Structures are given as structure tokens and as C-alpha cells.
N, C-alpha and C positions, 0 to 999 in steps of 0.2 A: 242794414248790412246784408250783403249777399252771402249765402251759404255755399261752401265749396262742395261739389259733388264727389262721391266716392270714385266714380268712373274717371275723374280727372287725375286722381292720385294713381290709380291703376295704369292709366295711359302713360303717365310720366315714368312710372317704374318700367314699363315695357320699352319706352324710348331709351332709358338709361341702359337697360340690359342689351338692347340691340346695338347701341354704340359701343359698349364694352366688348361684345362678341366681334363686331367689325374690327375693333382695334386689335384684338387677339389674333384674328385671321391675318391682318395686315402685318403684324410682327412675325407671325409664323412664315408668311410668304417671304419676307425680307430675310429671315434667318435661313430659309431654304436656298435662297439665291446666293447668300454669302458663304454658306458651308462649303461648296465645291472649291471656291477660291482659296479658302483657308487651308484645305487639304492639298492644294496644288494640283487638283484634278482639272484638266482642261479638255479632256476628250480621251479617245482611245490611245493606249500607249503605242509608240512607234519605235522601230529600230532605226537609230540615227544613220547607221551604215547603209541600210538597204532602203529606207523610206517606206517600209511596209508595216502594216499593223501587226502587232505581236499578239498571238492568241494565247490565252491562259491554258488551253487544252493542248496537250502534246499530240501531234499527228500520229496516226497508226503506222507502224513500221511496214515498209513495202517488202514483199517476198519475191 
């Protein structure tokens, strides 16, 4: 009978850990892509009447 090497076990554990990390990253990327769609964010807000981007900062009053 052949003996299994300790390195084989360690290598297999590294492979499993690598696959798990890749799966977590894949899920995180997919969640990041789906999040804006769920919130209804498609881009900068626009004023429907004027068709211009609406700024969150109020412009300074002109003197």
C-alpha cells in the first residue's frame, strides 16, 4: 500500500480554501450588481421638465 503524503492533504486544503474565496467574491460581485437595480438607481437624477441633471448642492445666490 502506498502512503499518502502530508503535502497532498495541505495542497487539497489550499484548493478548497481558494475555491471558497472565489465563490465568495463571485457572490459579492453579483450582489453589488443587483443592489442598484433594487434601489431603483439607474444613474444621476434628472428633472423631467428640463432634462437636466439635478444637483444635490444648491447653487450660490447671485448678487
